[in-house]
Backbone bond lengths (Angstrom), bond angles and torsions (degrees), N, CA, C in turn:
res aa  C-N    CA-C-N  psi(-1)  N-CA   C-N-CA  omega(-1)  CA-C   N-CA-C  phi
1 M - - - 1.479 - - 1.531 109.27 -
2 K 1.391 116.89 133.72 1.457 121.07 -176.59 1.507 110.83 -78.79
3 S 1.325 116.52 143.30 1.453 121.88 176.67 1.530 109.25 -78.19
4 N 1.358 115.16 167.82 1.463 119.81 178.63 1.520 111.92 -61.40
5 S 1.343 115.57 -38.99 1.477 119.59 -179.16 1.515 111.03 -64.68
6 E 1.354 116.79 -38.42 1.455 120.07 178.68 1.525 110.71 -66.00
7 S 1.373 114.39 -38.26 1.459 118.92 179.63 1.523 111.36 -64.96
8 V 1.342 116.06 -42.37 1.461 120.51 178.44 1.515 110.55 -63.73
9 S 1.345 116.67 -42.13 1.463 121.08 179.86 1.521 110.50 -61.27
10 H 1.352 114.85 -41.50 1.459 118.97 179.53 1.526 110.54 -63.95
11 T 1.344 115.58 -39.46 1.451 120.49 178.28 1.520 111.38 -62.46
12 H 1.328 115.70 -40.92 1.471 119.67 -178.47 1.522 112.06 -67.69
13 D 1.349 116.47 -22.36 1.455 119.55 179.53 1.523 112.62 -87.19
14 Y 1.306 116.98 -0.76 1.459 121.20 -175.87 1.529 111.30 -68.03
15 I 1.352 115.31 135.73 1.461 121.89 176.05 1.525 107.62 -121.35
16 P 1.340 118.23 129.71 1.466 121.19 -176.54 1.523 112.69 -56.07
17 G 1.341 114.83 145.83 1.456 119.88 179.91 1.517 113.63 -66.04
18 Y 1.344 117.43 -18.62 1.463 121.28 -179.87 1.527 112.14 -90.51
19 S 1.326 117.60 8.12 1.465 120.31 -178.06 1.529 111.25 -64.78
20 K 1.331 116.44 -44.83 1.464 119.48 -179.54 1.530 111.70 -63.13
21 P 1.364 118.70 -47.50 1.472 117.65 175.06 1.526 113.22 -57.40
22 A 1.348 117.12 -36.25 1.459 120.69 179.99 1.527 111.05 -65.50
23 L 1.327 116.72 -42.40 1.461 120.20 179.14 1.526 111.18 -68.16
24 I 1.341 116.37 -38.24 1.467 120.25 175.76 1.527 109.75 -63.28
25 W 1.334 116.24 -39.82 1.466 121.55 177.82 1.524 110.91 -59.40
26 L 1.331 117.44 -44.08 1.464 121.08 177.67 1.527 111.16 -62.25
27 F 1.316 116.31 -44.26 1.468 121.21 -178.95 1.529 110.71 -62.24
28 L 1.343 116.73 -43.14 1.461 120.15 178.74 1.527 111.07 -65.07
29 G 1.340 116.87 -34.27 1.461 120.22 177.53 1.517 111.96 -63.87
30 I 1.322 116.30 -40.96 1.469 120.53 177.98 1.530 110.12 -61.90
31 L 1.337 116.20 -45.89 1.465 120.28 178.86 1.525 110.94 -63.26
32 F 1.327 116.41 -38.55 1.467 120.74 -179.03 1.519 110.82 -60.05
33 Y 1.326 117.12 -47.61 1.460 119.82 -175.69 1.528 112.47 -73.42
34 I 1.321 117.20 -16.83 1.470 119.54 176.58 1.525 111.10 -87.01
35 F 1.346 116.98 -42.04 1.465 120.29 -168.26 1.523 115.12 -113.95
36 W 1.357 119.28 9.41 1.457 118.56 -174.80 1.514 112.51 -60.28
37 R 1.333 117.42 -32.72 1.462 119.61 -179.90 1.521 110.95 -64.53
38 D 1.318 116.68 -38.81 1.455 121.19 -175.78 1.527 111.83 -77.65
39 I 1.335 116.42 -35.40 1.458 120.02 -177.07 1.526 111.56 -75.19
40 Y 1.330 116.23 -43.88 1.456 120.43 -174.40 1.516 113.44 -107.53
41 G 1.328 117.16 2.77 1.455 119.94 179.37 1.512 113.67 67.42
42 G 1.346 116.77 16.55 1.445 120.13 178.33 1.514 114.00 72.72
43 I 1.366 118.28 15.98 1.461 120.81 179.59 1.522 108.77 -69.15
44 F 1.319 116.87 117.99 1.461 122.14 -168.69 1.520 112.32 -58.61
45 I 1.333 117.99 -47.32 1.467 121.23 -175.94 1.523 110.67 -61.01
46 L 1.314 117.09 -44.11 1.462 120.30 179.44 1.524 111.19 -64.03
47 I 1.325 116.09 -41.74 1.461 120.23 -178.02 1.517 110.52 -63.58
48 V 1.326 116.66 -46.98 1.458 120.46 -179.48 1.527 110.45 -62.11
49 G 1.329 116.79 -43.04 1.456 120.62 -179.88 1.516 112.77 -62.76
50 V 1.324 116.43 -46.25 1.460 120.40 -179.98 1.527 110.74 -66.90
51 E 1.331 116.41 -38.30 1.464 119.43 179.82 1.530 111.29 -64.95
52 W 1.328 117.77 -42.83 1.462 120.84 177.06 1.526 110.84 -64.27
53 L 1.332 116.53 -39.84 1.464 120.85 177.86 1.522 110.50 -62.80
54 Y 1.333 115.92 -40.93 1.465 120.68 -179.87 1.523 111.41 -61.78
55 W 1.339 116.64 -49.16 1.464 119.53 -178.08 1.528 111.45 -71.70
56 G 1.324 117.58 -28.91 1.459 120.06 173.91 1.517 111.40 -65.41
57 L 1.330 116.35 -41.61 1.461 120.60 177.07 1.525 110.54 -63.65
58 G 1.323 116.52 -39.32 1.465 120.14 177.91 1.518 111.71 -61.80
59 L 1.337 116.46 -40.28 1.459 120.73 178.70 1.528 110.95 -64.59
60 I 1.328 116.63 -40.51 1.472 120.42 178.21 1.522 110.74 -62.39
61 I 1.334 116.62 -45.63 1.472 120.75 179.23 1.529 110.19 -61.03
62 L 1.337 116.40 -40.68 1.463 120.78 179.27 1.532 110.97 -62.00
63 V 1.325 117.04 -47.77 1.467 121.16 -179.07 1.525 110.97 -62.49
64 L 1.325 117.19 -44.56 1.468 120.58 179.90 1.528 111.49 -63.84
65 T 1.330 116.29 -39.16 1.467 120.12 179.46 1.524 111.32 -67.11
66 L 1.343 116.22 -44.45 1.460 119.59 178.01 1.519 111.28 -62.39
67 A 1.333 117.23 -38.89 1.460 120.62 178.16 1.520 111.05 -64.24
68 E 1.326 116.27 -40.22 1.466 120.46 179.42 1.527 110.67 -65.96
69 I 1.322 117.22 -43.33 1.475 120.51 178.25 1.528 110.31 -63.75
70 W 1.320 116.61 -39.52 1.467 120.70 179.01 1.526 111.36 -61.38
71 R 1.318 116.18 -43.45 1.471 119.53 178.36 1.523 110.92 -62.92
72 K 1.319 116.69 -43.97 1.467 120.69 179.91 1.523 111.18 -64.79
73 T 1.337 115.91 -37.13 1.461 119.72 -179.93 1.522 110.88 -64.36
74 K 1.321 118.05 -42.20 1.456 122.06 -179.39 1.521 112.02 -66.05
75 I 1.334 116.63 -30.79 1.464 120.23 -175.96 1.521 112.18 -92.41
76 Q 1.327 117.07 -44.61 1.472 120.28 -169.85 1.523 114.47 -121.97
77 G 1.308 119.25 -6.65 1.457 120.15 -175.36 1.518 110.72 106.11
78 L 1.310 115.92 167.32 1.461 121.90 -174.47 1.525 111.90 -66.64
79 P 1.346 118.12 119.18 1.476 121.13 177.69 1.531 110.35 -81.53
80 R 1.317 116.55 100.50 1.462 119.96 -174.51 1.521 112.58 -60.54
81 N 1.327 117.69 -42.86 1.463 119.82 -179.65 1.526 111.39 -63.71
82 G 1.328 115.81 -37.37 1.457 119.59 178.02 1.510 111.78 -63.84
83 V 1.327 116.86 -41.79 1.460 120.89 177.59 1.523 110.68 -63.98
84 A 1.326 116.05 -41.08 1.470 120.24 179.42 1.521 110.92 -61.38
85 V 1.338 116.54 -40.46 1.462 120.07 180.00 1.522 111.12 -64.25
86 I 1.327 117.00 -46.57 1.456 119.61 -176.68 1.526 111.21 -68.58
87 V 1.334 117.62 -35.91 1.463 120.35 176.50 1.526 110.48 -64.88
88 F 1.329 116.17 -41.51 1.462 121.03 178.67 1.519 111.03 -61.46
89 V 1.335 116.30 -46.47 1.463 120.25 -178.55 1.526 110.39 -65.30
90 M 1.333 117.60 -39.74 1.462 120.52 180.00 1.523 111.60 -64.86
91 I 1.328 116.82 -42.70 1.469 120.29 178.78 1.525 110.17 -62.87
92 C 1.333 116.19 -45.55 1.468 120.22 178.97 1.526 110.96 -63.32
93 G 1.335 116.37 -36.80 1.458 120.12 178.21 1.519 112.30 -63.47
94 F 1.344 116.94 -43.91 1.463 120.48 177.82 1.532 111.18 -63.34
95 V 1.334 116.40 -42.42 1.464 120.65 178.41 1.525 110.08 -62.08
96 L 1.328 115.94 -43.34 1.465 120.68 -179.89 1.522 111.12 -63.26
97 Y 1.331 116.77 -39.70 1.464 121.21 -178.09 1.528 111.45 -64.58
98 Y 1.333 116.40 -43.81 1.460 120.33 -174.79 1.538 113.32 -86.36
99 L 1.323 117.53 -32.00 1.467 120.22 -174.74 1.521 113.65 -111.23
100 G 1.341 116.61 -12.00 1.461 120.50 -176.19 1.515 114.49 -55.95
101 P 1.346 119.84 -50.07 1.463 119.51 -178.40 1.524 113.58 -59.49
102 H 1.342 117.00 -42.80 1.468 120.22 -176.92 1.531 111.41 -70.79
103 Y 1.325 116.08 -54.06 1.456 118.89 -175.83 1.529 112.20 -75.46
104 G 1.326 116.24 -24.04 1.459 119.00 172.51 1.516 110.74 -64.59
105 F 1.343 115.84 -40.62 1.466 119.62 177.25 1.525 110.73 -64.66
106 L 1.343 116.96 -42.91 1.466 119.67 179.16 1.524 110.74 -62.24
107 A 1.335 116.82 -40.20 1.469 120.02 178.68 1.523 110.32 -62.51
108 R 1.337 116.11 -41.22 1.463 119.84 178.04 1.527 110.47 -64.01
109 F 1.340 116.15 -40.69 1.464 119.82 179.48 1.527 111.17 -59.51
110 Y 1.330 117.39 -48.22 1.460 120.24 -179.23 1.526 111.63 -66.27
111 L 1.329 116.25 -31.15 1.460 119.81 178.51 1.528 111.16 -65.85
112 F 1.345 115.88 -40.04 1.463 120.96 -178.07 1.525 112.98 -98.61
113 K 1.321 117.86 3.93 1.471 121.08 -174.98 1.533 113.62 -56.31
114 P 1.341 120.18 -42.25 1.471 118.05 178.08 1.531 112.55 -58.29
115 R 1.330 116.37 -38.65 1.465 120.26 178.35 1.525 110.46 -67.90
116 Y 1.326 117.26 -43.00 1.459 120.88 178.06 1.530 111.06 -60.47
117 E 1.324 116.26 -42.81 1.467 120.57 -179.43 1.528 110.74 -64.14
118 E 1.319 115.90 -38.00 1.465 119.72 178.45 1.528 111.07 -63.57
119 I 1.341 116.59 -45.04 1.465 120.93 179.18 1.522 110.61 -64.19
120 A 1.325 116.97 -46.36 1.460 120.94 -178.04 1.523 110.88 -62.41
121 W 1.306 117.03 -42.43 1.471 120.01 -179.75 1.522 110.55 -63.83
122 K 1.334 116.56 -43.96 1.461 120.64 -176.64 1.526 111.66 -66.32
123 L 1.342 117.05 -43.36 1.462 120.48 -175.48 1.529 113.33 -80.68
124 S 1.319 117.51 -17.68 1.465 119.82 -179.13 1.525 112.80 -93.10
125 Q 1.327 117.68 2.48 1.462 120.09 -179.83 1.522 112.30 -71.10
126 N 1.339 115.87 -39.30 1.464 119.05 177.14 1.524 109.04 -156.78
127 F 1.319 115.63 157.06 1.459 121.66 -179.40 1.525 108.82 -111.18
128 P 1.342 118.01 122.79 1.475 120.54 -177.19 1.523 112.37 -56.87
129 I 1.313 115.87 135.97 1.459 120.22 -175.67 1.531 112.57 -69.94
130 E 1.338 117.23 -19.20 1.469 119.09 -177.91 1.536 113.49 -75.45
131 Y 1.323 116.44 -8.55 1.466 119.95 178.79 1.529 110.05 -108.19
132 D 1.321 114.72 150.88 1.462 120.36 -176.88 1.533 111.39 -83.29
133 T 1.344 116.46 -72.41 1.468 119.30 -175.85 1.527 113.72 -118.48
134 S 1.347 117.60 -27.08 1.470 119.63 -178.85 1.523 109.70 -158.37
135 Y 1.329 115.81 162.90 1.469 120.88 176.64 1.528 108.91 -158.41
136 Y 1.331 114.75 166.07 1.461 121.02 179.17 1.514 109.42 -108.54
137 D 1.332 116.07 125.07 1.457 121.44 178.86 1.523 108.94 -93.49
138 N 1.342 116.98 106.22 1.464 121.33 -176.34 1.513 112.82 -65.19
139 L 1.308 117.01 -36.35 1.462 120.57 -176.37 1.517 111.90 -60.92
140 N 1.321 116.77 -41.05 1.460 121.26 -176.81 1.528 113.45 -105.86
141 G 1.327 117.37 0.07 1.457 120.62 179.92 1.512 112.45 59.69
142 A 1.340 116.63 50.05 1.462 120.25 -174.66 1.519 111.48 -140.14
143 L 1.324 114.76 145.24 1.455 122.12 170.73 1.528 108.63 -91.32
144 V 1.317 116.24 139.86 1.463 120.43 -179.78 1.523 108.66 -124.61
145 D 1.326 116.82 128.31 1.457 122.38 179.04 1.524 109.47 -109.51
146 K 1.346 115.52 136.56 1.463 121.32 -174.09 1.523 113.35 -64.04
147 G 1.357 115.14 -34.12 1.464 117.35 -178.19 1.518 112.46 76.68
148 P 1.332 118.98 -138.28 1.472 125.71 7.02 1.521 113.54 -79.94
149 P 1.351 116.01 154.68 1.463 127.08 -6.49 1.526 111.22 -78.60
150 I 1.313 116.66 165.96 1.460 120.46 176.23 1.524 108.66 -64.67
151 R 1.335 115.62 129.27 1.462 121.66 179.39 1.529 109.34 -116.23
152 V 1.330 116.34 149.61 1.467 121.50 -178.16 1.523 109.06 -127.51
153 A 1.339 115.96 127.92 1.462 121.68 176.70 1.527 108.42 -114.50
154 I 1.326 116.96 108.53 1.464 121.89 -179.11 1.529 107.70 -87.59
155 V 1.305 115.89 112.10 1.464 122.12 -173.55 1.528 109.78 -70.93
156 L 1.344 115.69 132.04 1.455 121.47 179.63 1.524 110.48 -84.12
157 P 1.335 117.82 153.91 1.467 120.70 179.25 1.524 111.27 -56.72
158 G 1.330 115.48 145.99 1.460 120.53 178.52 1.506 111.59 90.88
159 G 1.309 114.97 -173.25 1.451 120.34 -178.82 1.521 111.68 86.19
160 L 1.316 115.41 176.63 1.454 123.04 179.54 1.517 109.28 -114.86
161 L 1.327 116.05 176.81 1.461 120.04 -178.29 1.518 112.11 -60.63
162 T 1.319 116.24 -35.29 1.467 120.17 -176.89 1.533 112.90 -108.96
163 S 1.304 117.48 2.73 1.472 120.66 -179.37 1.526 108.88 -145.79
164 F 1.324 116.01 106.21 1.454 120.63 -177.79 1.518 109.46 -153.60
165 Q 1.324 115.42 175.58 1.457 122.28 179.31 1.521 109.06 -124.21
166 A 1.322 115.83 155.80 1.463 119.54 -176.64 1.522 110.57 -151.50
167 V 1.315 114.13 156.58 1.460 121.75 170.10 1.524 106.47 -97.22
168 V 1.327 116.87 118.59 1.467 121.45 -172.13 1.525 111.10 -108.39
169 Y 1.322 114.37 132.35 1.470 121.28 173.42 1.522 108.38 -102.27
170 D 1.330 116.12 119.19 1.463 121.89 -178.69 1.524 109.10 -136.98
171 P 1.336 117.67 103.03 1.476 120.78 -179.00 1.522 113.30 -60.37
172 S 1.332 117.58 -24.48 1.467 120.05 -179.54 1.527 111.65 -82.78
173 G 1.322 117.06 -23.54 1.460 121.12 -179.10 1.520 113.66 75.68
174 K 1.337 117.69 4.41 1.469 120.00 -173.97 1.527 113.58 -72.60
175 V 1.334 117.74 -23.29 1.472 118.14 -179.42 1.531 110.99 -63.76
176 G 1.326 116.55 -20.21 1.463 120.10 177.18 1.514 112.44 -62.38
177 Q 1.334 117.11 -18.91 1.463 120.63 178.53 1.521 112.37 -68.56
178 L 1.334 117.37 -13.73 1.456 120.20 178.29 1.524 111.82 -62.35
179 Q 1.333 116.87 -19.65 1.460 119.75 175.26 1.525 111.64 -62.86
180 Q 1.323 116.40 -21.98 1.462 120.64 -177.75 1.531 112.75 -78.50
181 F 1.341 116.03 -13.58 1.460 119.05 -177.49 1.520 111.34 -67.75
182 K 1.295 115.18 135.23 1.459 122.53 173.49 1.533 107.21 -132.08
183 S 1.324 115.47 148.74 1.464 118.10 178.53 1.524 110.75 -59.39
184 D 1.302 114.24 -28.34 1.466 120.85 176.33 1.538 106.11 -152.42
185 P 1.335 119.81 128.28 1.473 126.23 16.87 1.521 114.39 -110.58
186 N 1.336 120.32 0.86 1.463 118.37 -166.55 1.532 114.54 -113.98
187 W 1.331 117.80 23.49 1.461 119.14 -178.99 1.529 111.50 -61.69
188 D 1.314 117.90 -30.87 1.465 122.42 -179.10 1.521 112.60 -104.21
189 D 1.308 117.45 21.00 1.458 121.63 178.64 1.530 108.82 -59.35
190 P 1.342 119.51 119.09 1.473 121.25 -177.21 1.522 113.56 -62.42
191 E 1.324 116.96 -25.89 1.466 119.62 -179.82 1.527 111.94 -74.22
192 L 1.330 116.22 -19.42 1.458 120.27 179.12 1.522 112.54 -111.87
193 N 1.308 116.71 -12.93 1.454 121.42 -171.69 1.527 113.10 -60.65
194 Y 1.327 117.21 -31.11 1.466 120.04 -177.44 1.525 111.73 -63.41
195 L 1.338 116.16 -24.54 1.464 119.39 -178.90 1.526 111.11 -65.92
196 K 1.343 116.76 -31.67 1.457 120.11 -179.12 1.523 112.26 -71.32
197 K 1.324 117.06 -13.95 1.463 120.91 -179.19 1.531 112.88 -92.03
198 L 1.324 116.87 -8.48 1.462 119.67 -179.99 1.531 110.77 -64.41
199 F 1.309 116.50 149.34 1.469 123.28 179.54 1.530 112.10 58.00
200 G 1.334 116.20 30.82 1.452 119.83 178.36 1.512 114.12 84.70
201 G 1.317 118.50 2.97 1.457 122.75 178.64 1.517 112.29 97.69
202 G 1.327 115.42 161.63 1.462 120.63 176.04 1.512 115.23 103.93
203 M 1.319 118.65 -13.67 1.465 120.45 179.21 1.532 108.74 -79.53
204 Y 1.337 116.23 125.17 1.469 118.65 -175.66 1.522 114.26 -126.90
205 Y 1.342 117.77 -3.95 1.474 118.87 179.42 1.524 109.31 -155.25
206 C 1.332 116.41 137.86 1.466 121.37 175.08 1.523 109.38 -141.77
207 E 1.309 115.59 136.74 1.466 121.78 -179.41 1.526 109.41 -122.68
208 P 1.337 118.97 123.83 1.474 121.13 -179.59 1.529 111.57 -62.26
209 M 1.332 115.87 141.00 1.468 120.99 174.53 1.529 109.30 -114.52
210 V 1.314 116.36 -71.02 1.465 121.77 173.37 1.523 106.99 -132.55
211 K 1.302 117.78 176.71 1.455 122.75 -175.70 1.529 112.03 -50.43
212 F 1.327 116.10 122.68 1.458 125.49 177.82 1.528 114.10 75.09
213 W 1.327 118.48 -3.31 1.467 120.80 -176.64 1.529 110.44 -116.85
214 F 1.360 114.65 138.40 1.461 120.70 -174.90 1.537 109.75 -139.26
215 Y 1.309 113.96 148.70 1.461 121.23 171.60 1.527 106.75 -98.03
216 C 1.347 117.35 118.13 1.462 120.58 -172.88 1.520 111.97 -126.50
217 K 1.332 114.04 152.98 1.466 121.78 177.64 1.521 110.17 -115.92
218 F 1.318 115.26 140.64 1.460 121.99 -179.83 1.529 109.75 -121.43
């Protein structure tokens, strides 16, 4: 027959049955924020729907886990390990919610960086004489600007013809100045205005990632 101390110790070692689903949920969230562009082609409606479904499922798992811990607490005492698990999952969930889109994109960039570098190197070797200032390379899905220097914008999956995002290679690093643009007062600043004409026009924001590489919006 077990003593009271043994029973309490056993209770403290208890881990909620929903712990594994919660950890799987976190893992799927990480994958979602890295690969959503590739899986869904960046289609906005699908992304929003899946994202809401994901966070709704997380809320359900949280409620079920808290209910299970509450029942165990009333019967056997507070399960410390169970509380630790749910606190860990909640903290990771908040971090994923606020930082997932940004760092998920960076993770995707580093994953595909060798391919991006190959495309940028190939397209920046020379500019076809039949084009004036820029052209679209269908084979590699990239916009190329004559410069100088020659710049390459690798279009990301999804988006529309007039609204899309791209990973931009710019050896001069000047496209990073697009961060300085504001609707007021310097949108028409002549010293920055030339940046809006790159790649045929339409680029309005660029965020530095690593040396020579930028995340840009068109």
